VOSE-647121 format. One record per residue (C-alpha): residue number from 1; x, y, z. Coordinates in steps of 0.2 Angstrom, whole numbers, plus 5000, padded with zeros to 4 digits. Each point is the difference from the previous one (the first is absolute). Example, Ala and Ser with C-alpha at 12.3 -4.5 7.8 and 13.67 -1.06 7.14 Angstrom:
<seq:1&xx:5062&yy:4978&zz:5039>
<seq:2&xx:5006&yy:5017&zz:4997>
END
This chain:
<seq:1&xx:4994&yy:5226&zz:4940>
<seq:2&xx:5000&yy:5005&zz:4982>
<seq:3&xx:4995&yy:5017&zz:4995>
<seq:4&xx:4998&yy:5008&zz:4983>
<seq:5&xx:5006&yy:5017&zz:4997>
<seq:6&xx:4993&yy:5009&zz:4985>
<seq:7&xx:5010&yy:5013&zz:4992>
<seq:8&xx:4996&yy:5012&zz:4986>
<seq:9&xx:5013&yy:4992&zz:4989>
<seq:10&xx:4993&yy:4982&zz:5003>
<seq:11&xx:4984&yy:5004&zz:4991>
<seq:12&xx:4991&yy:5012&zz:4988>
<seq:13&xx:4982&yy:5004&zz:5003>
<seq:14&xx:4988&yy:5007&zz:4987>
<seq:15&xx:4994&yy:5018&zz:5002>
<seq:16&xx:4986&yy:5002&zz:5013>
<seq:17&xx:4986&yy:5002&zz:4988>
<seq:18&xx:5004&yy:4985&zz:4989>
<seq:19&xx:5000&yy:4986&zz:5013>
<seq:20&xx:4982&yy:4997&zz:5006>
<seq:21&xx:5004&yy:4985&zz:5011>
<seq:22&xx:5016&yy:5006&zz:5007>
<seq:23&xx:5011&yy:4986&zz:4992>
<seq:24&xx:5018&yy:5002&zz:4995>
<seq:25&xx:5005&yy:4999&zz:4982>
<seq:26&xx:5018&yy:4996&zz:4996>
<seq:27&xx:5005&yy:4994&zz:5017>
<seq:28&xx:5019&yy:4998&zz:5000>
<seq:29&xx:5005&yy:4988&zz:5014>
<seq:30&xx:5017&yy:5001&zz:5008>
<seq:31&xx:5008&yy:4983&zz:4995>
<seq:32&xx:5014&yy:5001&zz:5012>
<seq:33&xx:4988&yy:5002&zz:5015>
<seq:34&xx:4989&yy:4986&zz:4993>
<seq:35&xx:5015&yy:4988&zz:4998>
<seq:36&xx:5007&yy:5004&zz:5018>
<seq:37&xx:4982&yy:4997&zz:5007>
<seq:38&xx:4999&yy:4983&zz:4990>
<seq:39&xx:5017&yy:4996&zz:5006>
<seq:40&xx:4995&yy:5003&zz:5018>
<seq:41&xx:4985&yy:4989&zz:4998>
<seq:42&xx:5010&yy:4987&zz:4992>
<seq:43&xx:5013&yy:5000&zz:5015>
<seq:44&xx:4985&yy:4999&zz:5012>
<seq:45&xx:4992&yy:4985&zz:4991>
<seq:46&xx:5017&yy:4991&zz:4998>
<seq:47&xx:5003&yy:5002&zz:5019>
<seq:48&xx:4983&yy:4994&zz:5004>
<seq:49&xx:5002&yy:4985&zz:4988>
<seq:50&xx:5017&yy:4996&zz:5009>
<seq:51&xx:4991&yy:5000&zz:5017>
<seq:52&xx:4986&yy:4989&zz:4993>
<seq:53&xx:5013&yy:4988&zz:4993>
<seq:54&xx:5010&yy:4999&zz:5016>
<seq:55&xx:4983&yy:4998&zz:5010>
<seq:56&xx:4995&yy:4986&zz:4988>
<seq:57&xx:5017&yy:4991&zz:5002>
<seq:58&xx:4998&yy:5002&zz:5019>
<seq:59&xx:4982&yy:4992&zz:4999>
<seq:60&xx:5007&yy:4986&zz:4989>
<seq:61&xx:5014&yy:4997&zz:5013>
<seq:62&xx:4988&yy:5000&zz:5014>
<seq:63&xx:4989&yy:4988&zz:4992>
<seq:64&xx:5014&yy:4988&zz:4996>
<seq:65&xx:5006&yy:5001&zz:5018>
<seq:66&xx:4982&yy:4996&zz:5006>
<seq:67&xx:4999&yy:4985&zz:4988>
<seq:68&xx:5017&yy:4994&zz:5007>
<seq:69&xx:4993&yy:5001&zz:5018>
<seq:70&xx:4984&yy:4991&zz:4995>
<seq:71&xx:5010&yy:4986&zz:4991>
<seq:72&xx:5011&yy:4998&zz:5016>
<seq:73&xx:4985&yy:4998&zz:5011>
<seq:74&xx:4991&yy:4988&zz:4988>
<seq:75&xx:5016&yy:4990&zz:5000>
<seq:76&xx:5000&yy:4999&zz:5019>
<seq:77&xx:4982&yy:4995&zz:5000>
<seq:78&xx:5004&yy:4986&zz:4987>
<seq:79&xx:5014&yy:4994&zz:5011>
<seq:80&xx:4989&yy:5000&zz:5015>
<seq:81&xx:4987&yy:4990&zz:4990>
<seq:82&xx:5014&yy:4987&zz:4995>
<seq:83&xx:5005&yy:4998&zz:5018>
<seq:84&xx:4983&yy:4998&zz:5006>
<seq:85&xx:4996&yy:4987&zz:4986>
<seq:86&xx:5016&yy:4991&zz:5005>
<seq:87&xx:4995&yy:4999&zz:5018>
<seq:88&xx:4982&yy:4994&zz:4995>
<seq:89&xx:5008&yy:4986&zz:4990>
<seq:90&xx:5011&yy:4995&zz:5014>
<seq:91&xx:4986&yy:5000&zz:5013>
<seq:92&xx:4990&yy:4990&zz:4988>
<seq:93&xx:5013&yy:4987&zz:5000>
<seq:94&xx:5000&yy:5000&zz:5019>
<seq:95&xx:4981&yy:4998&zz:5000>
<seq:96&xx:5002&yy:4985&zz:4988>
<seq:97&xx:5011&yy:4992&zz:5013>
<seq:98&xx:4987&yy:5003&zz:5014>
<seq:99&xx:4986&yy:4994&zz:4988>
<seq:100&xx:5010&yy:4983&zz:4998>
<seq:101&xx:5002&yy:4998&zz:5018>
<seq:102&xx:4982&yy:5005&zz:5003>
<seq:103&xx:4992&yy:4986&zz:4990>
<seq:104&xx:4991&yy:4986&zz:5009>
<seq:105&xx:5013&yy:4987&zz:4998>
<seq:106&xx:5003&yy:4988&zz:5015>
<seq:107&xx:5017&yy:5002&zz:5005>
<seq:108&xx:5008&yy:4997&zz:5017>
<seq:109&xx:5003&yy:5018&zz:5003>
<seq:110&xx:4981&yy:5003&zz:5002>
<seq:111&xx:4997&yy:4986&zz:5012>
<seq:112&xx:5014&yy:4999&zz:5013>
<seq:113&xx:4998&yy:4986&zz:5012>
<seq:114&xx:5010&yy:5004&zz:5015>
<seq:115&xx:5008&yy:5015&zz:5008>
<seq:116&xx:5017&yy:4998&zz:4991>
<seq:117&xx:4991&yy:4999&zz:4983>
<seq:118&xx:4989&yy:5016&zz:5004>
<seq:119&xx:5016&yy:5009&zz:5004>
<seq:120&xx:5008&yy:4994&zz:4984>
<seq:121&xx:4985&yy:5005&zz:4990>
<seq:122&xx:5001&yy:5018&zz:5007>
<seq:123&xx:5018&yy:5001&zz:4996>
<seq:124&xx:4997&yy:4993&zz:4982>
<seq:125&xx:4986&yy:5013&zz:4999>
<seq:126&xx:5011&yy:5015&zz:5005>
<seq:127&xx:5014&yy:4993&zz:4989>
<seq:128&xx:4988&yy:5000&zz:4985>
<seq:129&xx:4993&yy:5017&zz:5004>
<seq:130&xx:5017&yy:5009&zz:5002>
<seq:131&xx:5007&yy:4990&zz:4985>
<seq:132&xx:4986&yy:5006&zz:4989>
<seq:133&xx:5002&yy:5018&zz:5006>
<seq:134&xx:5019&yy:4999&zz:4998>
<seq:135&xx:4998&yy:4992&zz:4983>
<seq:136&xx:4988&yy:5014&zz:4994>
<seq:137&xx:5012&yy:5014&zz:5007>
<seq:138&xx:5015&yy:4992&zz:4991>
<seq:139&xx:4990&yy:4999&zz:4984>
<seq:140&xx:4995&yy:5018&zz:5001>
<seq:141&xx:5018&yy:5006&zz:5004>
<seq:142&xx:5006&yy:4989&zz:4985>
<seq:143&xx:4987&yy:5008&zz:4989>
<seq:144&xx:5004&yy:5017&zz:5005>
<seq:145&xx:5019&yy:4997&zz:4997>
<seq:146&xx:4996&yy:4993&zz:4983>
<seq:147&xx:4989&yy:5015&zz:4996>
<seq:148&xx:5014&yy:5013&zz:5005>
<seq:149&xx:5013&yy:4990&zz:4991>
<seq:150&xx:4990&yy:4999&zz:4984>
<seq:151&xx:4996&yy:5019&zz:5001>
<seq:152&xx:4982&yy:4998&zz:5003>
<seq:153&xx:5001&yy:5008&zz:5017>
<seq:154&xx:5011&yy:5014&zz:5007>
END
């Protein structure tokens, strides 16, 4: 709190009869007190400026940290997208194999004549099914290994 102390030597006033509005003529301010007052204000303003500068740096650092976290999450989502796309391509290859075997072409696998041919047809069916699944799995593992080796995936 700043208070002004007026002393008789700080100002001179007119005689009571000459000043009609009560104003002071010839006010002599104390320069040293004014300089000390301004210096105190300057120190307060400088301290506030330093606090605001530190706060701005803190906000900038926090913003950078949040952007880094968001970029990391975005990279994880992109990697998941790559893995799902690769799985889709591999499964599509398996569907292509199933589509080839599902065509209406007359082969002995579809028309077994005897008990032994029926059993052989079932074995061939399961061999083809498990072979297709194993081939798709191997293709997926190879694609993921290549992605990690090339740096596309972590």
